[in-house]
C-alpha positions as CSV (number, residue, x, y, z in Angstrom):
1,M,-3.0,-17.5,-49.0
2,S,0.7,-15.7,-49.1
3,E,3.2,-15.7,-46.4
4,S,2.8,-11.7,-46.3
5,S,-0.5,-12.2,-45.6
6,K,-0.5,-14.7,-42.9
7,T,2.1,-12.3,-41.2
8,S,-0.1,-9.3,-41.3
9,A,-3.6,-11.2,-40.2
10,V,-1.4,-12.7,-37.0
11,S,0.0,-9.4,-36.1
12,T,-3.2,-7.0,-36.9
13,P,-5.5,-7.4,-33.6
14,R,-9.1,-8.6,-34.3
15,N,-12.3,-5.7,-34.1
16,V,-13.4,-4.5,-31.7
17,R,-17.4,-4.2,-31.4
18,K,-18.5,-0.3,-32.1
19,G,-19.3,1.3,-28.9
20,T,-17.5,-1.1,-26.7
21,R,-16.0,0.1,-23.8
22,S,-14.9,-2.9,-21.7
23,C,-11.5,-3.3,-21.0
24,F,-9.9,-6.7,-21.7
25,E,-10.0,-8.2,-18.1
26,C,-13.9,-7.0,-17.6
27,R,-14.3,-8.8,-21.0
28,Y,-12.5,-12.0,-19.9
29,R,-14.4,-12.3,-16.2
30,K,-17.7,-11.5,-18.6
31,I,-18.6,-8.5,-16.3
32,R,-19.6,-5.1,-16.4
33,C,-16.5,-2.5,-16.7
34,I,-17.4,0.6,-14.7
35,F,-15.6,3.7,-14.9
36,R,-15.1,5.8,-11.9
37,S,-15.1,10.2,-12.2
38,T,-11.9,10.2,-9.8
39,N,-10.1,7.9,-12.1
40,P,-11.4,7.9,-15.4
41,S,-7.9,5.6,-16.4
42,T,-8.9,2.3,-14.0
43,C,-12.0,0.5,-14.0
44,V,-12.9,-0.9,-10.6
45,S,-12.5,-4.2,-11.1
46,C,-9.1,-3.7,-12.0
47,F,-8.2,-1.4,-9.3
48,S,-9.5,-3.8,-6.9
49,H,-8.0,-6.8,-7.9
50,G,-3.9,-4.2,-8.6
51,I,-3.9,-4.9,-12.2
52,R,-3.6,-2.6,-15.1
53,C,-6.9,-1.5,-17.1
54,A,-5.4,-1.9,-20.9
55,S,-8.3,-1.8,-23.8
56,Q,-9.6,-4.8,-26.0
57,R,-7.4,-3.1,-29.1
58,E,-4.4,-2.4,-26.8
59,S,-4.1,-6.3,-24.9
60,E,-3.2,-9.8,-26.4
61,A,-5.8,-12.2,-26.9
62,A,-3.4,-14.7,-24.5
63,L,-3.8,-14.4,-20.9
64,P,-1.9,-12.4,-18.5
65,S,1.1,-14.3,-17.3
66,H,0.2,-13.6,-13.5
67,A,-3.1,-15.4,-14.0
68,K,-1.7,-18.4,-15.8
69,M,1.3,-19.3,-13.8
70,N,0.7,-21.0,-10.9
71,I,2.1,-21.4,-7.4
72,S,5.0,-22.9,-7.9
73,E,5.9,-21.2,-11.1
74,R,5.5,-17.8,-8.9
75,V,8.4,-19.0,-6.3
76,A,10.6,-20.2,-9.1
77,Q,10.3,-17.2,-10.5
78,L,11.2,-15.3,-6.8
79,E,13.8,-17.6,-6.4
80,K,15.6,-16.6,-9.6
81,E,15.0,-13.1,-9.0
82,L,16.7,-13.6,-5.6
83,A,19.5,-15.3,-7.3
84,A,19.9,-12.4,-9.3
85,I,20.4,-10.0,-6.8
86,R,22.3,-12.2,-5.1
87,E,25.2,-12.1,-8.0
88,Q,24.8,-8.9,-8.7
89,S,25.4,-7.4,-5.2
90,A,28.8,-10.0,-5.1
91,T,30.1,-8.5,-7.8
92,N,29.1,-4.5,-6.8
93,P,28.0,-3.9,-3.3
94,L,28.0,-0.6,-3.5
95,D,28.1,2.4,-6.0
96,S,28.2,5.1,-3.8
97,G,31.7,7.5,-3.2
98,L,32.0,6.4,0.3
99,P,35.7,4.7,0.9
100,T,36.6,1.2,0.3
101,S,36.1,0.0,4.0
102,A,32.6,1.5,4.5
103,A,31.9,-0.7,1.2
104,K,33.5,-3.5,3.0
105,Q,31.5,-3.0,6.1
106,A,28.0,-2.8,4.3
107,N,28.9,-6.3,2.6
108,E,28.3,-7.5,5.6
109,L,24.7,-6.4,6.1
110,P,21.9,-9.2,5.3
111,R,20.7,-9.5,1.7
112,S,18.1,-7.4,1.6
113,I,19.8,-4.8,3.0
114,I,22.8,-4.9,0.2
115,T,20.4,-4.4,-2.3
116,L,19.5,-0.4,-0.7
117,R,22.5,1.3,-2.2
118,T,24.4,4.3,-0.7
119,S,23.7,6.6,-3.1
120,S,20.3,7.6,-2.3
121,L,21.7,9.6,0.9
122,E,21.9,12.1,-1.1
123,V,18.4,11.5,-1.9
124,P,17.1,9.9,1.1
125,I,13.7,9.7,0.3
126,P,12.7,6.3,-1.5
127,N,10.5,6.6,-4.5
128,N,7.2,6.0,-3.4
129,S,5.4,6.1,-6.8
130,S,7.2,2.8,-7.3
131,P,7.3,0.7,-4.3
132,A,7.9,-2.7,-6.6
133,G,11.0,-2.1,-7.5
134,N,12.2,-2.3,-3.8
135,L,9.7,-5.2,-3.2
136,P,11.2,-8.1,-5.2
137,I,8.2,-10.3,-4.1
138,L,5.3,-7.5,-5.5
139,S,7.4,-7.2,-9.0
140,L,5.7,-10.6,-9.7
141,F,2.3,-9.6,-9.8
142,D,2.7,-6.3,-11.6
143,N,-0.1,-4.5,-9.1
144,A,-1.0,-1.4,-10.9
145,I,-1.9,-0.4,-7.3
146,L,1.6,0.0,-5.8
147,A,2.9,1.8,-9.0
148,S,0.1,4.4,-8.6
149,D,1.1,8.2,-7.6
150,P,-0.3,9.4,-4.5
151,R,-0.7,12.9,-5.3
152,S,-2.6,12.5,-8.5
153,N,-4.6,9.4,-7.3
154,A,-6.8,9.8,-4.6
155,S,-9.1,6.6,-4.8
156,D,-5.8,4.5,-3.6
157,A,-6.9,2.0,-1.1
158,I,-3.7,0.9,-0.6
159,S,-1.7,2.3,2.4
160,R,2.2,2.2,3.9
161,E,1.7,2.2,7.6
162,F,3.9,4.6,9.4
163,Y,5.1,1.9,12.0
164,T,6.7,-0.6,10.1
165,G,6.6,0.5,6.3
166,S,4.7,-2.1,5.0
167,L,1.4,-2.8,2.7
168,R,-2.1,-3.5,4.1
169,P,-5.4,-3.3,2.0
170,M,-7.9,-0.7,3.3
171,P,-11.7,-0.5,2.9
172,M,-12.8,1.4,-0.3
173,G,-14.5,4.7,0.6
174,A,-14.0,8.5,0.3
175,D,-12.9,8.6,3.9
176,S,-10.4,5.8,4.0
177,A,-9.1,7.1,0.7
178,T,-9.2,10.9,2.0
179,H,-7.3,9.7,5.1
180,L,-4.6,7.4,3.1
181,R,-3.4,10.4,0.6
182,T,-3.2,12.7,3.8
183,S,-1.1,9.8,5.4
184,R,1.0,9.2,2.4
185,L,1.7,13.1,2.3
186,K,2.8,13.3,5.6
187,R,4.8,10.9,6.1
188,S,6.7,12.4,2.5
189,G,6.9,15.4,4.0
190,V,8.5,14.4,7.3
191,C,11.0,12.9,5.5
192,E,12.0,15.5,3.2
193,A,12.1,17.7,6.4
194,L,14.2,15.1,8.6
195,T,16.9,15.1,5.8
196,D,17.1,18.4,5.4
197,K,21.0,19.7,5.4
198,L,22.7,16.4,5.3
199,P,26.7,16.5,4.7
200,S,28.3,14.6,1.8
201,H,29.3,11.1,2.1
202,T,32.6,11.7,2.7
203,A,31.6,14.4,5.6
204,M,29.0,11.9,7.1
205,Y,31.5,9.0,6.8
206,E,34.2,10.5,8.8
207,V,31.6,12.0,11.3
208,L,30.0,8.7,12.0
209,E,33.6,7.5,12.3
210,A,34.7,9.6,15.1
211,G,30.7,8.2,16.8
212,S,31.7,4.5,16.0
213,R,32.7,4.0,20.3
214,W,29.2,5.4,21.2
215,W,28.0,3.1,19.2
216,D,29.8,0.7,20.7
217,I,28.8,1.2,24.0
218,V,25.7,2.0,23.7
219,R,24.3,-1.5,21.6
220,R,26.7,-2.9,24.1
221,M,25.1,-2.1,27.1
222,H,22.0,-2.3,25.3
223,P,21.8,-5.2,23.0
224,Y,19.8,-5.2,20.0
225,M,19.6,-1.3,20.0
226,C,18.2,-0.1,16.9
227,S,19.2,-3.0,14.9
228,E,18.7,-7.4,15.8
229,D,21.8,-7.0,13.7
230,T,25.0,-7.6,16.6
231,K,27.6,-7.0,14.2
232,L,26.5,-3.9,12.4
233,S,28.4,-1.0,11.9
234,I,27.4,2.8,12.6
235,Q,28.0,3.6,9.1
236,S,26.0,0.7,7.6
237,Y,23.1,1.2,9.4
238,V,22.7,5.3,8.9
239,C,22.9,3.8,5.2
240,W,20.5,1.7,5.8
241,A,17.9,4.1,7.8
242,F,18.2,6.8,5.2
243,N,16.7,4.5,2.6
244,Q,13.7,3.1,4.2
245,D,10.8,5.5,4.5
246,N,9.7,5.1,8.2
247,P,10.5,8.9,9.5
248,A,11.1,7.3,12.9
249,I,14.4,5.3,11.5
250,I,15.6,8.5,10.0
251,G,15.1,10.1,13.2
252,C,17.2,7.4,14.9
253,A,19.9,7.9,12.3
254,L,20.0,11.4,12.6
255,S,20.6,10.9,16.9
256,W,23.9,8.9,16.0
257,I,24.9,11.8,13.8
258,V,24.4,14.0,16.6
259,L,25.7,11.3,18.9
260,S,28.5,11.6,16.4
261,L,29.3,15.2,16.2
262,Q,29.9,15.6,19.9
263,C,32.4,13.0,19.7
264,L,34.9,15.2,17.2
265,P,37.8,16.6,19.6
266,S,37.4,19.7,20.3
267,D,40.4,21.1,18.1
268,F,39.0,19.1,15.3
269,D,39.4,21.0,12.0
270,N,36.3,20.8,9.9
271,S,36.4,23.3,7.2
272,H,37.2,19.9,4.9
273,L,34.1,18.5,5.8
274,G,31.8,20.9,4.1
275,L,29.1,21.0,6.6
276,P,26.2,22.9,6.1
277,M,26.3,24.7,9.4
278,T,29.0,24.5,12.6
279,V,29.0,21.9,14.2
280,N,26.7,22.6,17.2
281,D,23.6,24.5,15.0
282,L,23.7,21.1,13.1
283,S,23.6,19.5,16.1
284,Q,20.6,21.7,17.5
285,H,18.7,21.5,13.6
286,Y,18.7,18.1,13.7
287,L,17.5,17.5,17.5
288,S,15.0,20.1,16.7
289,N,13.6,18.2,13.8
290,V,13.4,14.9,15.5
291,N,11.6,16.2,18.2
292,R,8.9,18.1,17.1
293,L,8.8,16.0,13.7
294,I,8.5,12.5,15.2
295,V,9.4,12.4,19.6
296,S,6.2,15.0,19.8
297,D,4.0,13.0,17.4
298,D,2.8,10.1,18.7
299,E,1.3,8.3,15.5
300,L,5.2,8.4,14.4
301,A,6.5,7.6,18.4
302,V,4.2,4.9,19.3
303,S,6.7,2.2,17.8
304,L,9.6,0.3,18.5
305,E,11.7,2.2,16.1
306,G,10.2,5.9,17.7
307,I,11.4,4.7,21.3
308,E,14.3,4.2,20.6
309,C,14.6,7.9,18.8
310,I,14.0,8.8,22.3
311,L,16.6,7.1,24.7
312,L,18.8,8.1,22.0
313,Q,17.6,11.8,22.5
314,A,17.8,10.9,26.5
315,H,21.5,10.1,26.1
316,F,22.4,13.3,24.1
317,Y,20.6,15.3,27.2
318,G,22.6,13.4,29.4
319,N,25.5,14.0,27.7
320,I,25.2,17.9,27.7
321,G,23.8,18.0,31.3
322,R,20.1,18.5,31.0
323,P,19.1,15.8,33.2
324,R,15.4,17.6,33.4
325,K,14.7,17.4,29.5
326,A,16.3,13.9,29.6
327,W,13.7,12.8,32.4
328,A,10.9,14.4,29.9
329,A,12.1,12.3,27.2
330,T,12.5,9.3,28.9
331,R,8.7,9.5,30.6
332,R,7.3,10.4,27.1
333,G,9.0,7.3,26.3
334,L,7.4,4.8,29.1
335,S,4.5,6.2,28.1
336,Y,4.5,5.2,24.3
337,A,6.2,1.9,25.3
338,T,3.0,0.7,27.4
339,L,0.5,1.9,24.6
340,L,2.9,-0.5,22.5
341,G,2.5,-2.9,24.9
342,L,6.1,-3.1,26.1
343,H,5.3,-3.9,29.5
344,R,3.8,-7.0,29.3
345,S,6.1,-9.6,30.0
346,S,6.8,-12.0,28.1
347,S,6.0,-15.7,28.7
348,Q,9.2,-17.5,26.7
349,V,12.1,-18.1,28.3
350,P,14.9,-15.6,28.2
351,S,17.4,-17.9,26.3
352,T,14.6,-19.1,23.5
353,M,13.5,-15.9,23.0
354,S,13.7,-14.3,19.1
355,A,15.7,-11.9,18.4
356,H,12.8,-9.3,17.9
357,A,11.5,-10.0,21.3
358,K,15.2,-9.5,22.8
359,R,15.0,-6.0,21.2
360,R,11.4,-5.2,22.2
361,E,12.2,-6.4,26.2
362,N,15.5,-4.5,26.0
363,A,14.3,-1.3,25.1
364,W,11.4,-1.7,27.7
365,W,14.4,-2.4,30.5
366,H,16.4,0.7,28.8
367,L,13.4,3.0,29.7
368,I,13.4,1.4,32.9
369,D,16.8,1.9,33.8
370,A,17.0,5.5,32.8
371,D,14.1,6.5,34.4
372,A,15.5,5.2,37.7
373,Q,18.5,6.9,37.5
374,L,17.0,10.3,36.6
375,S,14.4,10.0,39.0
376,L,16.8,9.2,41.6
377,L,19.3,12.5,40.6
378,L,15.8,14.3,40.6
379,G,14.7,13.3,43.8
380,L,11.0,12.6,42.1
381,P,9.1,9.8,41.9
382,N,9.9,6.9,40.0
383,F,8.2,4.7,37.1
384,I,6.0,1.9,39.0
385,L,7.4,-1.3,37.4
386,P,4.5,-3.3,36.8
387,A,4.3,-6.7,38.8
388,S,4.4,-9.0,36.5
389,W,8.0,-8.2,36.1
390,D,9.4,-9.7,39.9
391,S,8.8,-13.1,38.8
392,R,10.5,-12.2,35.4
393,L,13.9,-11.5,37.1
394,H,14.1,-14.5,38.9
395,E,14.7,-16.1,35.2
396,Y,17.8,-14.0,34.6
397,H,19.4,-15.1,37.6
398,E,21.2,-17.6,36.0
399,A,21.4,-15.2,32.1
400,N,23.0,-12.8,31.1
401,G,21.2,-9.2,31.9
402,Y,20.3,-10.0,35.7
403,Y,22.3,-6.6,37.0
404,E,20.7,-4.5,34.8
405,R,17.5,-5.1,35.5
406,K,17.6,-5.6,39.1
407,L,19.9,-2.7,39.6
408,P,16.9,-0.5,38.5
409,V,14.7,-2.0,41.0
410,L,16.5,-1.4,43.7
411,M,16.9,2.6,42.5
412,N,12.7,2.2,42.3
413,I,12.6,1.1,46.1
414,I,14.8,3.7,46.9
415,S,13.1,6.6,45.3
416,Q,9.6,4.8,47.0
417,R,11.6,4.9,50.4
418,N,12.3,8.5,49.9
419,Q,9.0,9.5,48.3
420,A,7.2,8.1,51.5
421,S,5.1,10.3,53.9
422,S,4.0,9.5,57.5
423,T,7.0,7.1,57.9
424,S,8.7,6.7,61.0
425,L,12.4,7.1,61.1
426,A,12.8,3.4,62.6
427,S,11.1,1.8,59.7
428,L,13.3,4.4,57.3
429,L,16.4,2.8,58.8
430,S,15.0,-0.7,58.9
431,A,14.2,-0.5,54.8
432,T,17.3,1.1,54.0
433,S,19.3,-1.6,56.0
434,Q,17.7,-4.6,53.8
435,I,18.4,-2.5,50.6
436,D,21.8,-2.1,51.4
437,L,21.7,-6.0,52.1
438,D,20.1,-6.2,48.6
439,M,22.8,-4.2,46.6
440,E,26.0,-6.7,48.6
441,E,24.3,-9.4,47.1
442,L,23.5,-7.8,43.3
443,A,27.8,-6.7,43.4
444,I,28.6,-10.4,43.3
445,H,27.2,-10.3,39.6
446,L,29.5,-7.5,38.7
447,P,32.4,-8.2,36.3
448,P,35.9,-8.0,38.4
449,L,37.3,-4.6,38.0
450,L,40.7,-4.6,35.8
451,S,44.2,-3.3,37.6
452,A,45.5,-0.4,36.7
453,H,48.1,-1.9,34.7
454,D,45.7,-4.1,32.6
455,L,43.9,-0.4,31.7
456,S,47.5,1.0,30.8
457,T,48.0,-1.4,28.5
458,R,44.2,-2.3,27.4
459,N,43.9,-3.0,23.4
460,D,41.6,-0.3,21.6
461,L,39.4,-3.2,20.8
462,D,38.5,-3.8,23.9
463,F,37.3,-0.5,24.7
464,A,33.4,-0.6,24.9
465,A,34.0,-3.7,27.2
466,L,36.3,-2.3,30.0
467,Y,34.1,1.0,29.6
468,E,31.2,-1.0,30.3
469,I,32.8,-2.3,33.4
470,V,33.7,0.6,35.0
471,V,30.2,2.2,34.1
472,K,28.6,-0.8,35.8
473,H,30.5,-0.3,38.8
474,G,30.0,3.8,38.9
475,R,26.7,3.5,38.7
476,H,26.4,0.7,41.9
477,Y,28.6,2.7,44.4
478,S,26.5,6.0,42.7
479,T,22.8,4.0,43.9
480,K,24.7,3.6,47.3
481,V,25.3,6.8,47.6
482,Y,21.8,7.8,47.1
483,L,20.8,5.4,49.5
484,H,22.4,6.6,52.4
485,L,22.7,10.6,52.0
486,P,19.3,11.5,53.2
487,F,20.9,9.8,56.7
488,M,24.3,11.3,56.6
489,L,22.9,14.7,56.3
490,Q,20.8,14.6,59.6
491,T,22.2,16.5,62.2
492,P,26.0,16.2,62.8
493,S,25.9,15.4,66.5
494,D,23.0,12.3,66.2
495,S,25.7,9.2,66.2
496,Q,22.6,6.8,65.3
497,F,23.2,7.8,61.9
498,D,26.9,6.4,61.9
499,F,26.7,3.6,59.8
500,N,25.2,5.1,57.1
501,R,27.4,7.9,56.8
502,T,30.6,5.3,56.9
503,Q,28.9,3.3,54.2
504,C,28.1,6.9,52.0
505,L,31.7,7.9,52.7
506,K,33.0,4.6,51.2
507,A,30.9,4.6,48.4
508,C,31.9,8.4,47.7
509,C,35.6,7.0,47.5
510,E,34.8,4.1,45.0
511,M,32.6,6.3,42.7
512,I,35.7,9.3,42.7
513,E,38.4,6.4,42.2
514,L,36.1,4.9,39.3
515,Y,35.2,8.9,37.7
516,T,38.8,9.2,37.1
517,T,39.5,6.1,35.3
518,M,36.6,6.5,33.4
519,R,37.7,9.9,32.4
520,R,41.2,8.7,31.5
521,L,40.1,5.5,29.6
522,A,37.5,8.3,27.3
523,D,39.9,10.8,27.1
524,G,39.8,11.5,23.2
525,I,37.8,9.4,22.4
526,I,34.2,9.6,23.5
527,H,32.4,12.9,24.7
528,F,31.8,12.2,28.5
529,C,28.8,12.0,29.7
530,Q,28.6,15.3,32.2
531,M,25.9,14.0,33.8
532,V,28.9,11.7,35.3
533,D,30.8,15.3,36.0
534,F,28.1,16.2,37.9
535,Q,27.3,12.8,40.4
536,A,31.8,12.7,40.6
537,F,31.0,16.4,42.1
538,M,28.2,15.6,43.9
539,A,30.8,12.9,45.6
540,T,33.2,15.5,46.4
541,V,31.3,17.8,48.0
542,I,29.8,15.1,50.2
543,L,33.4,14.2,51.0
544,I,34.8,18.2,52.1
545,L,31.3,17.9,54.4
546,A,32.9,14.9,56.4
547,L,35.7,17.1,57.2
548,L,33.7,20.3,58.3
549,G,31.4,17.8,60.7
550,Y,29.5,15.3,58.6
551,G,32.0,12.7,59.7
552,P,31.0,9.7,62.0
553,K,30.7,10.9,65.2
554,S,30.6,7.2,67.4
555,T,34.1,7.1,66.7
556,R,37.1,9.2,66.0
557,Q,38.4,10.3,62.7
558,D,41.1,8.2,61.7
559,T,44.0,10.4,60.3
560,N,44.4,7.9,57.1
561,E,41.2,8.5,56.4
562,V,41.0,12.0,56.5
563,V,44.5,11.9,54.4
564,K,42.5,9.7,51.9
565,Y,39.5,12.0,51.5
566,S,41.6,15.1,50.8
567,N,44.0,12.9,48.2
568,L,40.5,12.2,46.6
569,I,39.6,15.3,46.6
570,C,42.8,16.5,44.8
571,E,42.3,14.6,42.6
572,T,38.8,15.4,41.6
573,V,39.9,19.1,41.3
574,G,42.5,18.5,39.0
575,V,40.1,16.7,36.8
576,F,37.7,19.1,36.7
577,R,40.4,22.1,36.8
578,R,41.7,20.2,33.4
579,V,38.3,19.9,31.7
580,S,37.3,23.5,32.5
581,A,40.0,24.8,30.2
582,E,37.9,23.1,27.2
583,P,35.1,24.9,24.9
584,D,31.8,24.2,26.1
585,K,32.8,22.7,29.3
586,A,30.7,25.3,31.5
587,L,29.8,22.7,34.1
588,A,33.1,21.9,35.2
589,A,33.9,25.1,35.2
590,Q,31.0,25.8,37.8
591,C,31.6,22.6,39.8
592,L,35.6,24.2,40.0
593,Q,34.1,27.5,41.8
594,V,32.0,25.7,43.6
595,L,35.0,23.3,45.1
596,E,37.3,26.1,45.3
597,K,34.8,28.4,47.3
598,L,34.7,24.9,49.9
599,H,38.1,24.8,49.7
600,S,38.3,28.4,50.8
601,I,36.2,27.4,53.6
602,V,37.8,24.6,54.6
603,Q,41.1,26.9,55.0
604,G,39.3,29.2,57.4
605,Q,38.6,32.2,54.7
606,F,35.0,32.8,54.8
607,P,33.5,35.6,52.3
608,R,32.3,38.5,55.0
609,T,29.2,40.6,54.5
610,D,27.7,43.1,57.0
611,N,30.3,42.3,59.6
612,S,29.8,39.0,59.8
613,A,31.2,35.6,58.2
614,K,29.0,33.4,55.9
615,C,28.9,31.6,53.6
616,K,25.9,30.4,51.0
617,I,26.0,28.0,48.2
618,F,23.4,26.4,45.9
619,I,24.3,23.1,44.2
620,P,21.4,22.0,41.0
621,Y,19.4,18.7,42.9
622,F,21.4,19.2,46.1
623,G,19.9,22.5,47.8
624,M,21.2,25.7,49.4
625,I,24.1,24.7,51.6
626,H,24.5,27.9,54.5
627,I,27.9,27.5,56.5
628,T,28.5,29.9,59.4
629,P,31.7,29.9,61.2
630,G,31.2,27.7,64.6
631,S,33.5,28.4,67.7
632,C,36.8,27.4,66.3
633,Y,36.3,29.5,63.2
634,G,38.1,32.4,65.1
635,A,41.3,30.8,66.2
636,L,41.5,28.9,63.1
637,E,41.2,32.3,61.2
638,T,44.2,33.6,62.5
639,R,46.3,30.9,61.8
640,W,45.3,31.0,58.2
641,A,45.9,34.6,58.4
642,Q,49.4,34.4,59.7
643,R,49.9,32.2,56.6
644,P,49.5,34.2,53.6
645,G,49.5,32.7,50.0
646,Q,47.4,29.6,50.5
647,C,44.1,30.2,49.0
648,S,42.9,29.1,45.8
649,A,45.5,29.8,43.9
650,A,47.6,27.4,45.7
651,P,48.9,24.3,43.9
652,T,46.4,21.4,43.8
653,E,48.5,19.1,46.0
654,E,48.1,21.8,48.9
655,I,44.3,21.4,48.4
656,F,43.1,20.7,51.7
657,A,45.6,19.8,53.8
658,P,45.6,17.2,55.7
659,R,47.0,18.7,59.3
660,E,44.1,21.2,59.2
661,A,40.9,18.5,58.4
662,G,42.9,16.6,61.3
663,V,41.9,19.9,63.4
664,Q,38.4,20.2,62.1
665,A,37.9,16.3,62.5
666,Q,37.9,17.3,66.1
667,N,36.6,20.5,66.3
668,T,33.2,21.6,64.0
669,R,33.6,24.8,62.9
670,V,31.1,25.2,60.7
671,E,27.4,24.5,61.2
672,I,25.6,23.5,58.3
673,D,21.6,24.4,58.7
674,I,19.4,22.9,54.9
675,F,19.9,21.7,52.7
676,N,16.8,22.0,50.5
677,A,17.1,18.6,48.7
678,P,13.8,17.0,47.4
679,F,14.7,13.5,48.5
680,L,15.2,14.9,51.7
681,G,11.2,16.7,52.9
682,T,10.0,13.2,54.2
683,F,13.7,12.9,56.9
684,A,13.7,16.2,58.0
685,Q,10.1,15.4,59.1
686,S,10.6,12.2,60.8
687,T,13.8,13.3,63.0
688,D,12.4,17.2,63.6
689,S,14.6,19.0,61.7
690,T,14.6,22.7,61.2
691,S,15.0,24.5,58.1
692,Y,17.1,27.9,57.8
693,C,15.0,29.3,55.5
694,T,11.6,29.9,57.3
695,E,10.2,31.8,54.4
696,P,10.7,30.1,51.1
697,D,8.8,33.1,48.9
698,K,11.8,35.2,50.0
699,N,13.8,32.7,47.7
700,P,13.4,32.6,43.7
701,F,15.0,29.6,44.0
702,N,13.4,27.1,46.3
703,D,12.7,24.4,44.0
704,T,15.8,23.1,43.4
705,L,14.8,21.5,40.0
706,A,14.1,24.8,38.6
707,M,17.4,24.4,35.8
708,D,19.2,22.2,34.6
709,L,23.0,21.2,35.3
710,D,24.0,23.3,32.0
711,Q,22.7,26.5,33.1
712,D,24.3,29.4,35.4
713,W,23.5,28.8,38.7
714,T,26.7,29.8,40.5
715,W,25.8,33.0,40.4
716,M,24.2,32.3,43.3
717,L,27.2,32.0,45.5
718,N,26.9,34.9,48.3
719,H,23.8,36.2,46.8
720,D,21.1,37.5,48.9
721,F,17.7,36.6,47.6
């Protein structure tokens, strides 16, 4: 036989018996080859083994490579492919249009993240038709099932989980196939809807650069938030997130973009960014999509990433002054965390826990902390922490994180005290004293505050650490204010609550000083949380009430203390006056209006309605304050009438003049009849306090939780209902 005939004999496939339909694999296995009408291109045997179904005429006589390779050969091939990926990533880490600094940050990512190209930001939905291309280990097995199109193959028995994106086999059956196809289509649709109206690479990088401070602060106060990589930057995280097909991860990335949009300076010109909408409209678009598609869907949100997405939403609501929405989101997150099993305490010692276990536990404590703060502010019942966590706290006593876990526990005890019914006043005072002692012991674990000189010469690299210290001290004194506030607001003539009044006023002074420090640190760097503005406003109102007769009665009020209160009030008024001039600062403007109204009352200028001097002030989450002139008002009114020109338009330094406040400390000239606060109901019953409003139905806002802080509530000043 000639050479040409040999070549043709080798290249020509052997004859196949006429009439056969068996594929090459079924013939090799000597089994019956069965095709189904729903999937005529793949037989049942090849489909179940996850291999390509090839006819005998198309296939080679040799066995497929994956059937001949043993495990050692497959591992060697896997190592070879991973080495090629590393070499490619080292030479060309990113091919996107991001600036060089962003590419440098992405180089610091784990190797599994580097392979994801940031060019997919424009089309962030991964190609589900070829997942083996994204997972190197799966490419070794040439799995035809992974390359199948879910839209054209309803019998695909492999599903990608919503929670982790991992692949898992599912049992054969029409019901499971239908559910699988629906789940895939749902996940794909959610990802497409979430990534609608994304900005360009350059615009996104610039926006994220503005929000990088918030990223550093949140991840410093709550480690492993959104990632177990402690050195990950916000730009690298968002680039990685948009390459995932997990809707919850994409929702977290969008939430970080929204928080970054908040941090843009008020005078920032964003015309060159080419955003698809205005900054406010774009933030609301992302926020509503995340809330509608992820947070409200338990199938997607009952995951670690979904809970972190809820926490980021609560941060956003707190920043814009919506504590009610933040509380509702936090409670939803606690429910999902319980379903996920995060409420079960780990048996591992904190120092030996893995990064993922720490991330789960930190997410749980993050929820507990947020719920404790918001419940105390709103006067609502707190979430009951499982008893198994009490013993867990002692394990953190010598480790980092003890203060962050103990303070929410004390907040919850205060909330339970406020919500207690049929409790004697002596029991309430005893419980308050014990909590106060626990607060003093816990203060030992607070990091020391820096001096004013150290704060002025700070390095920008230490901003997150400095801000964390100030925030911790501010939360500590805010908790002490809520601990003693119900007793301070009891009958002013009763001296048995003088200790509580003294402690509450001291904590208010510390809060205001820390507030001005926080404002100075955050000026022009981050979007300041408006809930902190409101807490500083509340502390200022309490100091004013002390000047109006709610100070300690057992001892004569020191003139130095009066001067200190007046100076702090002046300082807070100045801050609110400056902040209210900025755009979208309605809360600061309303707080300033209330403080100016109280300023006029301290100066003896009561509004006159129906030939009587009286004033009515509504404060959310605090109550309706009715103020009427006391016995000394007539004489003081005459004195102030002889001194025209000193009103709310007076310079800040003249507000709350100490000499006039000193007169007020000795002679009460106003009577505050009611504090319709939710957390005072039990104390009013215990002390037989009388309510000013005998017919609550006449007041449409008898419930102080009827609105959020960003709504208009100052119109209730001096209005009859």
